[in-house]
Phi, psi and omega in degrees: 000341183237175174273185184295154178302132181087001185290123184287148180237133173269134192241134174279106180282358179249018176293150183280127190287148177299151173209137182193148175302140179229120189236127181240127179214152175198159173261130182258123187252128178213153169278132189283335181087174186296317189285308170303335169311307184297315179295313181292327181288326175301310183304314182304338183253018180054053173226162182228133179234160175231189179230139175265133185265176180302338180261012177094343190280145173266120175269121177228131344296166191295137170274136188283328177235150188289125179288356179265307182256350179067014177275157183292140182265140183221357183277092186277130182238136177283147182226169184275162178258017169254148180199189183235137181287122185264316179205161181197165185220149187262127175264096183285328183238090188303149179253161173300134181089355177283166184299331186231147172265011174233164188309148183200174178248138166273131185222148166260109193249121174263113186282158179292127182095348175258160179242356174235172190257152164254129176280123177200178177269139172242127180275117177226139182298337173191170190286344171281000179251014177230142186204161173302133185094353182295140175274135178221160183227149184279149176242125190256151178296166179291321184238078179299154188238347186106035178216173183295336176290355174295328166271105179315308173186178175256140173255158179290140181111160187237044174252114196280121174306148178287145184281159176276175180273143170310138174237168184266018176291162170305145171302157178286123184243335186227138176248131174246112185251120174284141176232136182215137169230132172238130176228162172266112177265133174245119181285151184282183174293321173301310183299321174301311179301314178303305178298321179292327180292318186301331181294335179256018172081018181244151179253104179260135158252188180212146175214166172263120186061194187282332195254355190279162174304151177263119185250121178229124352291164186290152178244176183291321189207161180291112183299335182280327185249343185072004181271159183293143177280082201268353187236123176269144179222125179285134181246155174290157174271024170254147174196198190234138176281118172273298174227167188199161173224134175267117184275112187249340186261125171292145175215162185301134176090353176303127180267342188242146178275127184287160004273145176213169186241127174257125191226148169270120189251127181262107177296143170302125178104342175273163180244349179234125180289161174228158185273134170197178188268154177227122185223196184057036175200145168304133183300320188290350177261357179293150178205162174291136182088351180292144178265125182233165177223148182289154176237112181279146169297165168294152191304326190286349179257009180290146172216208183262062175200159177291348177283004165301329175277112188289325181184175167250152185221151186296146174277329187095358173282160177306142185293147184295147174288139185307326184290340183281343178228009185295339173276354188242017184286000000 
């Protein structure tokens, strides 16, 4: 699928770099512990609680450990869902996933009965209608689940909304918080060159001059010398397994049924291994030094990604001698 090892490649340095949106998202799951369990369970009932410290101050949200004595805190204290804006900033262009889909204020709010502030959104018709010292109250979602988002937002005014009724459900013990970041990623010249070559079924590394280490995928500069990687080299799609892991545990979003092998493959002619899948072999038989070759997806499925290679499979060649890759682990 590629040309001979070490073949130099001519690159147009004036080509337009690739650019595309990049969205990273995952669910962060944590056990909340006995104190925060009470806080989140109270939210599910449209109530807010804090915790009292050794100096008498009431912390909202609850601090699990006393900032004065560092001892665990246990005295849970109910507070009001009405409070005062201590400081604020205006969000003129709301982002996806934020509490409101129209302009609003982020505010630090000191609830009546609390001594610390809570960060939340405040719904206001305009930035002229909110100010430091404004009185606000929690506006609750229709179906609270035991999360800070049970407070949909704070509204102007100090008329407290009614609390919910206690229920017989289990206390909240686990919190699942979706996390997401979306950026516009513009690839560097080495990245652009590497990705466009992949679209043609070529594997490009890069080095400094004729004798530098070959990095795959290419970087902007040699990490050891800081010199520009100014020479692109086409590599074969054969290589050696240096290290590997057998994945036995399923997880959310997993596309391959365990067990399977994730291995670092050192392509012939490269000095840095990269991570990919190794299949067509019992995971228990994968080993360091095993010779492998890329299995490419059908040509019509190729895009700008290393997943054009579906996986690597054993070639049947004798294992590489350890000395040939021991410096590339």
